[in-house]
N, C-alpha and C positions, 0 to 999 in steps of 0.2 A: 431163766435157768443160768446157773453159773457153770462154766466149763473150765476145768483145771488146766492150768498152763503146765507144760512138761518141758523139762530141760535135760537133754541127754549129751554126755560128753564121751567121745570115743577117740582112742589112739589108733592111728593107722596100722599099727602093729600089735594091737591088743590081742592076747591069746584066747580071750573068752568069746570072741566074736565068731569062732569057727574058722574052717579052712580058708574061707573067702575074706576073712578079716572085716574091715570096715564096710565093705560093699554089702555084706549080710545085714549090717545095722542100718544102712541107708535104705535098703529094701523093706525091712520091717518098719522103719519110721514112715515109709511111703504108705503102707498099709494103715498105720496109725493116723496119719494125716488124712487119708480117705475117710476114715471113720469120723474124725473131727469135721471134715468137710460137710457132712450130713448136718451139722449144726452151724455151718458158716464160720468155723473156728480153726481151720487149718493152720493159721498163723500162730496158734497158741502152742505149737510143737516146735521146739528149737533144738538144733543138733549142732554142737560144736565138736570139730574135728581137729586134733593136733597130731603132730608127727611122731609121737612117742608110742609107748605100749600101754600097759595097765598102770596108769598113774592119773592123779587128779591135777589139773592145771588151772581149771576155773576160767578159761578163756570165754568171755561173754557172759559170765555168771552175774557180775555186778549190774550190767545193763538189764539182763533178765529180771533180776530181783526188783530193780527200780520200776520197771514197767509192770510187773506183777502187783506191786504196792500202788500203782497208779501215779508214780512220781515223774515219769518221762523226764 
């Protein structure tokens, strides 16, 4: 079985994360990792947090894509 890798990027001040901001995202990804853990794949969920708001920075994305393609 192939388990999809997941990359989530969050800004500490992102308005879409609710009142609790990035902490809400962290907790939801804990739930996601718990589900992935059932398949021994919790390391397939990657969360990159930056100090901004609602913006794309791509921190860690190149490494994530290399690993996803098996390039390490």
